[in-house]
N, C-alpha and C positions, 0 to 999 in steps of 0.2 A: 687264562681266565677260567675259573671253575664253573660248572653247571649251576651250582647254588647261587653264585653271584648274579648270573643271568636271571635265575628264578626270582631272587630277591628284588631285582630292579623291576621285573615285570609285575611282581606283586605290588610294589610301590606305585607303579604307573596306573594300576587298576584300583587304587585306593581313593576314596572320597575323604579328604582331610577336613571337611567342614567342622566336625565335632572334636577334632584333635586339639588338645590343650597346647598352647604355645607359651614357653617361658624363655627368657633371655638370660644368659650367663656370661660374665667376664672371667677370663682365665688369667691368672697371674703366674709367672714362671720365675724360678730362681735356679741358677746353675751352681753346683758345687762339685769341683773336680770332674767337670763335664757331665755330671749326672743332673738331670732335670727334675725339679720338684714343682708340683702344680697345686694351686689352690684356686677356689672359685668364689665369685660373689654373684648373688642373684640381683637382677635389675628389673624393677617394675616398669612397665611400659603402658602407654595409653592404647586404647582399642585400635586407633588408626595405624599406629606404628606396628602394633602386634600383627595386624592383618597384612600390612605391607611386607613384614619379614616372613610371615608364613607363605605368602605368595612367591617371594624370592626363592624359597626352598622348593616349593612344589613346582615352580616353573623349571628349575634346574632338573628336577627328577623327570618331569613330563616331556622334556625336549627329546623327541625320538630321533633327532639327527645324530645323537651320540652312538658310536659303536663302543663296545667293551674290549679292552685288551689288558693283559696282565701287567702289573707294575714291574719294571726292572730298573736297576740303578742307572743304566745308560740310555733308557728310553727318553725321548724328547716330548715336550708338550705339543699336543695337536688339538686344534679347536674342535674337532668333531669326535674326540675320543675321551671316554672315561677310563682311567686306569684303575685296576682293582687290586687290592691287597688284603690279606687276612688281618683284621683289626688287632689280633693278639700279637702281631709282629711289630706293632707301633705303640706309641705312648697314649693313643686315644683311650685305651682301657683305663689308664691311670686318671685321665681327666674325667671320663664318664663316671668312674667310681666316686669321684668327689661330687659331681653334679647330682648323682643319685642319692646322696645324703640328704637332699632336699632342704627342709627347714633347719637342719643342723648347721647349714652354712649361713654366714652373715649376709645381710642385704645391704645394697648401696643406700646410704642415707645422706651422704654429702658428696658434692661435686668432686672433691679431691680423690675420692675413692675410685672414680672412673679412670683417672689418669694412670699412665704406666701399665696399662693392661697389655697382655700379650696376644690374646685372641678373643673373639666373640663366638659363643655357641648358641645356636637357636635349637631348642629341644622341642620336638613335637611328640606328644604321647597320647595314647588312647588304650584304655584297658591294660593289657600286659605288653603292649608294643611301644617301642620308642625309637625315634629317629633323631640323630644329632647332626646338625649342619655347622660347619666351621668357616670362619673368615679371619684371616690375620688382621690385626688391628692396624689402622692407618697410622703413619708416623706422626701425625699432628695431634696425637693423644698422649704424647710423652711430655712431662712437665718441663724438662730442660729445653726441648725443642719449641714448645709453645711460647716461651719467653721471647723468641725471635720471629714470631709469626703475627701478622695482623690480619684479622678477618674483616673483609670489606664488602659492603653491599652496594649494588648499583640501583639507585632509586631516585625518582624525580629528575632524571637526566644527569645525575652526578654520582660520584663514588662517595659513600658514607662509611665512616669508621664505626664498627659494631663494638663500641667501647664497653668494658666491664661486663661482657656477656660470658656466661658459663657455657662454653660451646664444647660439645663432644661430637667428633666427626666419625661417621661410619658410612659404609656403602652397603648395598644389598647384593653384592656378588657372593657366591658360595665357592670356596676353594675346594672343599671336599665334604662328603657326608658319610655317615656310617649307619648301617642297619643290619641287624641279625648277624653280627660278627664279621661283616664285610665292609671295607672302606672303599668308597668310590671317589676317585681323584679327578677333579676338573682342572686344577692348577698345580702341577707337580712342584714347581719352584716354591710356592707358598706352603704346600703340604710338607715338604722337607724342612723348610725353615721353621714352621710352627712346631713340628714334632722333633726338632733337634737331631735330624738324621745324620748330620755330619759326625756327631759324636759316635753314633752307631757304626758309621763307615770306618772311623778310625779304629774302633775295636775290631772290625772285620779285617782291616789291614794287618793288625798285629797277630791275629789268629792265623790268617792264611799264610803270612810270611814265615811264621814259626813252623807251620805244617809243611811248607815247601822245603825247609831245612831238615825237619825230622824225617821226611820221605827221601832225603838225599837228592832232591831235584836241584837244589842249589847247594853249593858248598858254603856260601855265606850270603845273608840277605841284608846286611847292615847298610850297604850302599843304596839298595833299592828302597829300604824304609826311609832313609834320609832323603832320597829324591822324591818319594811320594809325599812325605810330610803331611801337611794339612791341605794340600792342593786338591780342590774338589773334583777336578777332572780325573786325576789319578786315583783318588779314593773311589770314585765310581767304577773305574776299570778294575781295581783290585777286589771290590765287593762283588762285581759281576763274575770275576774269576772264581771267587769262593762259591757263589750261587750255582754256576754251571758245573763246577766240580770236575772239569776235564783232567786236572792235574792228578786226580786220584786214580785215574785209569792208566795202568802200566802200558797197555797197548797203544793208547793215544800218545803217550810220551815217547815210546819207541818209534812210532811213525813220525812224530814231530822232529826228532833228531835226524832220522833218515832223510826226510824231505828237505830239511834245512841244508844238509850236505849236498843233496842233489841239485837244489835250486840256488845254492850259493848265497843264502840269506845273511850269512855272517855271524850267526849265533855261535859262540865259543863254548865247546863242550870238552871237559877233561874228566876222564875216569867215570864217564856216564853222568856227570853232574854239569848243569849249566853254570857258566862263570859269568857273573854280572860285572859289566863295566859301563862307563858313562855312555858309550856309543850304542849299547845294546838295550838300554832300559825300556824304551818305548816298544822295541821289537819284542822283548820278552813278554811285556804285558799284553801285546796284541796276540801273540802266538798261544799263550796260555789260556786266552779266552776264545781260541779258535776263530780269530777275527781276520785272518789272511785268506781271502777267498778268490777263486779263479772263475771267470765267466765261462760257462760251457759253450757259449756262442762264438766268441773270438779269442778266448783263452787269455784275456787280459787279467792281471792280478790286482786285487784291491784290498786295502785295509778297511774293514767295516766295523766301526765301533758299535753301531746299532744294526742288528740283523734279526730277521724273523724266519724261523724254520718253515720250509714248504712241506706240507704233508700231502 
């Protein structure tokens, strides 16, 4: 977590949002060869809903029970933590560029335009400052799924069918919000889903595996790439390997091979290169991420997919 992220959050917590303008936007997403393209629609809201949405955003910001921690591919969601990441490393910059076109964007005029939206963005702005809060759209706003859903109200001691109602369901949770170039993540799963992070991790997979071959750490990475495939768990691991960059440190690799022989971990090395086989794939991913750790207390060995350096 950067100092600026902490400073930005503190600045937001000290802000009176009373006079900040609130606008609501729906995000549409299209995928082409795993590349996401975004467009937005402005949605007019009545004063009551506008105030409710603003309060949802400011409540998330003002909750001082949250600690800050840096986003990592293998970190898990924690109720009391906001993960932080540079907005430039995500697709939020693309979405916000569309929103910032303002009145050049179309406005929702018909109910059908609401359907099949990908996400909702609540934008709060005042003078030269802007805050964007995101929520992944509920599944009951997709046209195909709505055909199999009945909306029912309990009234006068019986269930009543809300027939022929143009219903659009949202909730007031905030998955993540962005301010001054930093994205604060309350719900990692929805954050990654909203911004197509799987495609980014697949790119990381291809880049890092090629680097491992180019650096002659592997003689061949085809079996590893096949094994990783689109599996989200493995994609997280290989993206974490790329981010940590241990494999670029010749001393680290020298020690890895030496300790592997001493501990009998079973990693096969030929002519200084790691040989990939079915039995060693998980071990290779763990070791390259420096995830095999020994307790200094009782010297038990653990594989730790999520770890935090002690300073």
